N, C-alpha and C positions, 0 to 999 in steps of 0.2 A: 631249708636256707641256703646252703652253698649253692644248689642246684638254681635257687631262683635269684642268685646273684651271676649267678653265671649267664644264667638266661637274657638279665635284665645286660650284661655287658655285650652278649651277642647281638641282643635287637642295637644296641646304641654303635658297633661295628659296622651292621649292616645300613642303620640310618643314615652314618657318617658316606658310604660308599656309594648309596639311593643321592645322596645331599651332592657329593663328586662329578657323579654321572650326567646330572644335571647339570653342572657347570660347564663341564666339557662339551653338552650340547649344547648349551645356551652360546659357548666361547663357536662353537661349528655354526649356527646361526649368523652369529658377528661375522664370519668368514664370509657364508653367500651372501649376506646384505653387503658387504663392502667389493665382492665381485661382480653383484647385481649392480651397484654405482659405476664400478668402472665399466663393467658395458653400456650404461649410460652413456654416459662421458663419452665413451668412445664414439657410440652411434651421434651424438652430437656433431663430434668432430668430423666424422663423417660427412654428415649432412652440410655443415660448412663449407667443406672442401669441398663438396657436389657443388654449391651452389656458387661458391669463387670461380670453378671452374665453369656453369655457366654462364656466371658475369663477364669472363672474361673472352668466351666465343662471344656474347651479342657487342660488346665492346669491338671486336674484331668485324663483324659483321657492318657493325654502324662506320669504321671506319673504312673497309671497303666502298661501303655504300658512298662515302662522301667523295673519296676518290673516285668515283665512277661519273658522279653528280659533276666534279669538277674538271672530268677530261670533257664530259659533255659541253660544257660550259667553252670550254677549248675549242670543242671543233664548231660550236657555233660562231664565235667568233674569228676562225679561222675561215670560214664561208663567208661570212660577214665581209670579212674585207675582200676575201677575193672577189667579191660581187661588186663591190665600190671600187677594185683595181680595173675588172671589165668594163664597169659604166665610164668608170674616167679614158678607158681606152677608147669606147663608141663616140664618146664626144669628143675628143683629138681628131677623131677618123672622121668624122663631120666635119669638124672644124678647119682639115685640112682640104675635103672638099670643097668649101665653099671658097678658102684661098685659090683653089686651082682656077675656080669658073671667075675670080674677080681677077685673077694675074692674067688672062686675056685680053681684059678692058686697058691694063696700066701697068709698066712694069716698075715705077717707082713706084705705086699705092704697094702693086704685089710686094717688093723687097722689104717696103715698110710693114706691111701685114705678115711678111714672113719672122722676120726680126721677135714679133710680138708671140707670133705662135710659138716660137724659139722659147724665149723667156716664158711663156703659160707653163710647156712642156716641160722645160725643167722645175720650174717650181711644184707643178703635178709629180714628177719624177722623185723630188726631195720630200715631199708629202708623202710617198708612199711609202720609201725607204727608210722616212724614220718613225710612221706606224709599224710597218716591218720589226723595224730593232724595239719599237715599246713590245710590238707584240712575245719577240723570241724572247725579249726580259721576262716579262710575265711568265710567258712558258717555263725558262727555267726557274724561278723562284718557288713554281707550282710545284715541278720537280723534285728541287731540294726541298722543300717543304716535305712532300710526299714521303721521301727518304728517311730524312728525318724523323719522322712518325712511324715509318715501319719500322726501322732501328730501333726507336721505344719503346716501340709495341714485342719486336723480338725479345729484348731484353728483359720485360716484366714477363714475355711467356715463358724463357728459361729462369727467370726467379722463381715463377710460381711454380717450373717444373721442378727445379731444385729442393723447393719448399715442399712440393708433396713427397718426392721420394722420400725427405728428412721427416715428417711426421709418417709414412708409412714403413720405416726403420724403425722410431721411437715406440709405435702400437703395437710392432713385434716383438719389439724386445719385451714391452711391459707384458703382452701376453706372454711370452716366456718366462719372464721373474712372478708373474701370477703363478701358474702354473707350477714353475719350480717351489713354490713358499705352500698353495696349494698340499703337493703330494707329500714336503716336509712336514705338515702337521698333521696330517692325517697317518704319516709313519709315527709320527711320536706320538699321538692318538691310539694307533693301535697297542705300541709297544707299553703304553702305563695299563688300555685296558689288558695287556699280559697279563702284565706284572701284578695287576690289582686281581684278578680272576686265580693268578697261583696263589695269592696271599689269602684270599677268599676260601680257596681251597684245604689249603693247610692249615687254615682253621677251624673250618668243618671239621676236617680229620681230627683236630686235637678235640674239637666238641665233641664229634661223636664219640672217642673212645673215653672222654670224661662223662659222657650220658646213659655209657652201658649200666651205671648203677644206681641210676635217679629212679623213681617211682612213675606210676602211671597219671599222675599230673604232670610231670616235665612231658611224659613223652606227650599228651594231650597241646601243652605249649608248643613242643618243636613242631606237631602236625601243622599248628597255627601259622607256626613262623615261616614253613616250609612253602606254605601257600599262598602267603604274603609274598617271598620273597620268588615264586615263579610267577606273583602277579607281576613284580618290580619286573623281573627277567622280561615280560611279556611285553610288559610298556616299554621298556628302552629296546628290545628287538622291534617293536612296531616304529618307535619314533628315530630309530637307525635305517628302516626301511624306506620310511617318509624323505629321510634325507639323501641317500641314494638315490631314489627316483627324482628328485629337487635338482642334484647333482649332473644326472642322468639328462635331463630335461634342460637345463642352463649348458651342460655342454654340444646339445642337437641345436640348438638357439644359437650359441657362436659359430658352429658351423656354417651353418645356414647364412649367419651375415656376413660370414669372410665369402662364402660364392657369390653372395647380393654384389659383392664391395668387386670380385673379380669381374663377374657379367658385367656392371658397368663401367669401369676400366677398360672392357673390349669395346663395349658400345659407344664409349667417348673416342677411339680409336677410329672405330668405322665412321663417324660424324666426321672426325677430322680427314679422313682419307678421301670420304666421297664429293665434296667438291673438286678435286681435284684429279676425279677419277679420268674425263677425257684429256689431260694434259699428262696423264701420267700412261695410258693406253697408249697417246702419240708417240712420247718418248722410248716406250718398249717397242712399239710395232717399226715406228721408223720408215716405213714404206707406207705408212698409209693411215689415216683415222679412226677411233671408235662410231659405231653409228649409234649405238644403245650402251648406257652405266645403269648397271643397277645394283642396288644393297639387300641385303641378307636374305638372299634367294630359296627358296624351297621348293623342292621336287619330289615326289612320290615314285619311287620305281615304276616302272609300267608294265610290269611283269610279275614283279616279289612285292607279296604284297607284307605290309609293314615296314618297308626299306623305305626312309626319308632322306635326303641327301640336301645337307644348307650350306654353303656360299655366301662367305661374307658382304663379299665383290664382286662384280661380273662386269665385265667391257669384252661388247663383241664387234670386230670390224667384219671387215668384207670376207675376209682372209685367215685370223687370226683371232685367237679367244685369249680375253688376260682372264686368270683367277687370282684374286686375293684373299688370304688366310690371315686377319689377325691374330698375334701371340705375343704374349707378354715375352716370353723367352721360348728357343729355341736351339733345341739340342738333338742328338743323332734319333732317339727316339719318335718324339716327336717329326722329324724329319721323317722317317721311313711310316709315320701314319699318315702325312700328308701326301705322302706320292702314292700310300696305296689309294688314298682317295681321289686323286689325278688320273688316276689309270679304272676308276671307276666313271670318270666325269661323261662318257661318251653313253654308256649301260642310261646314263637316268637324264640327258639332252642328246637321243638322238640327231636331233636334228642339225644339232653340232660338231658333229663327229669329224666332218670332213676337214674342219679347220686346224690352224696351227697352234697348239695348246702356249702359252706363257706363263706358268708358275711363278707365282711373288707372293713376298712374306712381309705385312706390315706391324709395327710398334714405335711407338716414341721415339724410342734411340735403341740403334745400334751398335753395339759392341763391337771395334776392328776385328777380334778373333769371330765373333758372331758373322761379320760379313767374309770373314775369309773361309768359314763352313757352309756359308748360303753359296758362294766361287765356287767350291769342289761339288757342292749337291746341286749344280746349275738353277737354284731358285734367285731370284731378281729380290732384292730387299729394299723397302720402302721406309720411310723414316722424316720424321721433323726437320725440315734444311733453315734456311735462312730467315724465309717469309711463310713457306707453306710446305707440303708433304711433297717429297721428291725422291728420284730413284739415284739408291746413294752406290752401287755396283754396275752402275750403264758399261757396258763394254767392256768388263774385268772379264769375262767368259765367254766362249761360243755355246750359243743357243741352240746348237744344230746336235 
């Protein structure tokens, strides 16, 4: 009878242990659901940031089209006023010829008509001057309006850039906090599991000592209990394995998404630099202009199978070659890697081997310390200026 009561007590303790383990597993599942919800919110915010970036770029293109249209209208009005001026000058010359013919017949008539011609010429000159003044005022007004709109656009672009940096910092901080909280909960769970395992082992040792004097029926019950305990342990291990697999999959998905975000930022910077490629090459080349400008150039090695070189932006001039590498951050290791890549450019592009190589690094913003580093490495730095991308260290080092 005493043995049966001990068996019941032990079975109750084991049931409590299994129930507690189930609660722990449920808590872990809740943590995983929370992490997935955080990932979904992060994906939504990243999509919103990308849409805002595309919207800003479309607005910039629309304003540039409007500016080009107004400049075309300005040129058309100037051409029209010039033609009117030439027509007025031709009419004046014709009238002067008629006046000379009539002057041969009568000096008085000639004087009278000369006075009339002078008056008409003065009115024509005043009209032309008035139109030129109006034209100048309109041109100045359009220029001021364009400068004002470009200043507003630059302010909005700077605000968007700051907001983008703040969101990326907040995202990184939340990701770090989530990782720290997850590790803390796993440590607590491991400690509790170890403590409960030790308690279970202690109770099993006590039970084994007491069960040495029990009968055959008690031994059969113990065998059944051991079998149920083994099944529960296998179920627990199986659940823990499933949780570990899901956690590993979530970690890989997170790393993949972070890599996609990094690639999207690099592509965005390339798209910002590409429209300014010819202007940047002209500023760096100084003595000539680029004939060709391309982005995302890929070339296989002519003799080594499997080797491929990719250049973000390339501008080719008659005697010079501009190679631009888009970098979010620049340090000594990346500079050495970029130098090694530049050294092998003639291998992949033998047709450009005779041109002077002008290496450059592009990013949305370059810190003053980074610009100093680029000057020391003799690398041109390209970043966002007041309106468009521009070279930030032009003339600050000798390219020889």
